[in-house]
Structures are given as structure tokens and as C-alpha cells.
C-alpha positions as CSV (number, residue, x, y, z in Angstrom):
1,M,0.0,0.0,0.0
2,V,1.4,3.4,-1.0
3,I,1.0,6.2,1.6
4,I,0.9,9.8,0.2
5,M,2.5,12.3,2.5
6,K,-0.1,14.4,4.2
7,E,2.1,17.1,5.7
8,I,5.0,18.5,3.7
9,P,7.0,21.7,3.8
10,E,6.8,24.1,0.8
11,L,9.5,23.6,-1.8
12,W,11.1,26.9,-0.9
13,E,11.5,25.7,2.7
14,L,13.3,22.6,1.6
15,I,15.5,24.7,-0.7
16,A,16.4,26.9,2.3
17,L,17.0,23.8,4.6
18,F,19.3,22.1,2.1
19,E,20.8,25.3,0.7
20,M,20.3,24.4,-2.9
21,E,17.8,23.9,-5.7
22,P,16.5,20.4,-6.0
23,V,17.5,18.1,-8.8
24,Y,14.4,16.5,-10.4
25,V,15.4,12.8,-10.7
26,Y,13.1,12.1,-13.7
27,G,13.3,15.6,-15.1
28,E,11.1,18.6,-14.2
29,E,7.7,18.5,-16.0
30,K,6.1,21.9,-16.5
31,G,2.8,22.4,-14.9
32,I,3.1,19.4,-12.6
33,P,3.5,20.3,-8.9
34,W,6.8,19.2,-7.3
35,F,4.8,17.0,-4.9
36,Y,4.3,14.5,-7.7
37,S,8.0,14.5,-8.6
38,T,11.0,12.8,-7.1
39,I,13.6,15.4,-6.0
40,N,17.1,15.1,-4.7
41,F,19.2,17.4,-2.5
42,K,22.9,17.1,-1.6
43,L,24.1,19.0,1.4
44,K,27.8,19.2,2.2
45,R,29.3,20.0,5.6
46,G,33.1,19.6,5.7
47,S,33.9,16.0,4.5
48,E,30.3,14.8,5.1
49,T,27.6,14.8,2.5
50,L,23.9,14.2,3.1
51,D,22.2,12.9,-0.1
52,I,18.4,12.8,0.2
53,T,15.8,11.8,-2.4
54,I,12.2,12.7,-1.6
55,S,9.1,11.2,-3.4
56,P,6.1,12.8,-1.5
57,A,3.4,11.3,-3.6
58,N,4.8,7.8,-2.9
59,G,5.6,8.3,0.7
60,I,9.3,7.4,0.2
61,I,12.5,9.0,1.4
62,D,16.0,7.6,0.6
63,I,19.0,8.9,2.6
64,W,22.7,8.4,2.1
65,L,25.4,9.8,4.3
66,L,28.9,9.9,2.8
67,I,32.3,10.7,4.3
68,G,34.4,11.9,1.5
69,D,33.5,9.5,-1.4
70,R,32.7,6.6,1.0
71,K,29.0,5.8,1.7
72,I,28.7,5.0,5.4
73,I,24.9,4.9,5.8
74,E,22.0,4.1,3.5
75,I,18.4,4.4,4.7
76,N,15.3,3.7,2.7
77,L,12.1,5.0,4.4
78,E,8.7,3.9,3.2
79,N,5.2,4.8,4.4
80,V,6.3,8.3,5.3
81,E,3.3,10.3,6.3
82,G,4.9,13.7,6.2
83,M,7.8,16.0,7.0
84,K,8.2,19.2,8.9
85,I,11.0,21.6,9.4
86,E,11.9,22.6,12.9
87,K,14.2,25.3,14.1
88,I,15.4,24.9,17.6
89,H,18.0,27.3,18.9
90,N,20.7,27.3,16.2
91,K,19.7,24.0,14.7
92,E,17.6,23.3,11.6
93,I,16.0,19.8,11.6
94,L,13.9,17.9,9.1
95,H,11.4,15.8,11.2
96,I,10.1,12.8,9.2
97,L,6.6,11.7,10.3
98,F,5.2,8.2,10.4
99,S,1.8,6.8,11.2
100,N,1.1,5.9,14.8
101,D,1.1,2.2,14.0
102,D,4.4,2.2,12.2
103,V,7.5,0.6,13.6
104,M,9.5,3.8,13.4
105,E,8.5,6.4,16.0
106,K,11.0,9.3,15.4
107,F,13.4,10.2,12.7
108,Y,15.2,13.5,12.6
109,I,17.8,14.9,10.2
110,E,19.7,17.9,11.5
111,T,21.2,20.0,8.7
112,K,22.5,23.0,10.6
113,P,25.0,23.6,12.1
114,Q,26.1,20.0,11.4
115,I,24.7,16.8,9.8
116,Y,23.2,14.5,12.4
117,M,20.5,11.8,12.3
118,Y,18.5,10.4,15.1
119,C,15.8,7.7,15.0
120,S,14.0,5.5,17.4
121,K,11.5,2.7,16.9
122,A,8.1,2.5,18.6
123,R,7.9,0.5,21.8
124,F,5.3,-2.2,22.0
């Protein structure tokens, strides 16, 4: 079953968060809202690179973390219900939302001042 994201930031908010224009993975189609596209951002902090691909209409987010040219983490998230951007003190965070009955409870990606990821699974 495909879950369509119900809560998502505006595209300009994601551009500000990742400090770049998105790359449209399958090419940008005129007149089609970005929500129905698959977009990719690459954020670099020192030797670390956060590579994130977002498909809101499919509820999918793929994340890679690289140190130099070496991939150290690959995460494929499905059934994502939404995303929201949070600004706490000097930090900017992408909070990825899941349904209440999903195994994943919390997933955060900090983009400023450093790249940091945190997740926890739901307790039964």
C-alpha cells in the first residue's frame, strides 16, 4: 500500500533547509506540482555529504550519508506520512513523520549547524 504524504513543507522551505535547488530525478515537468515528482538534494558540511531523495506522492525518502567519497549509511524509508522543518536554537531539523502504527517512531535529520541523524523505533 502506498502512503501519500499528508504534511510537507513548501518547496522553498526545503531549498532553504538544504541550501540548494533540487534536482528533479526524472526531469522537471512543466505544470506538474513538485509534490508529484522525485527530488534530490545534496548537502555538504566539511567532509560529510547528506544525499536525500524525496518522493512525496509515494511516501518514500531515501537517505545516504557519505564521508568523502565513501558511503557509510543508506536508509530507505517507506510509508512516510509527512515532513516538517523545525528550528530549535541554532539547529535546523527535518522531522520525518510516520503513522502511529508504524515501527519507526521518530526520525530527525539535522542539517545545521552539522549533519546529524536520530531515529527510534516504537515500543510495544
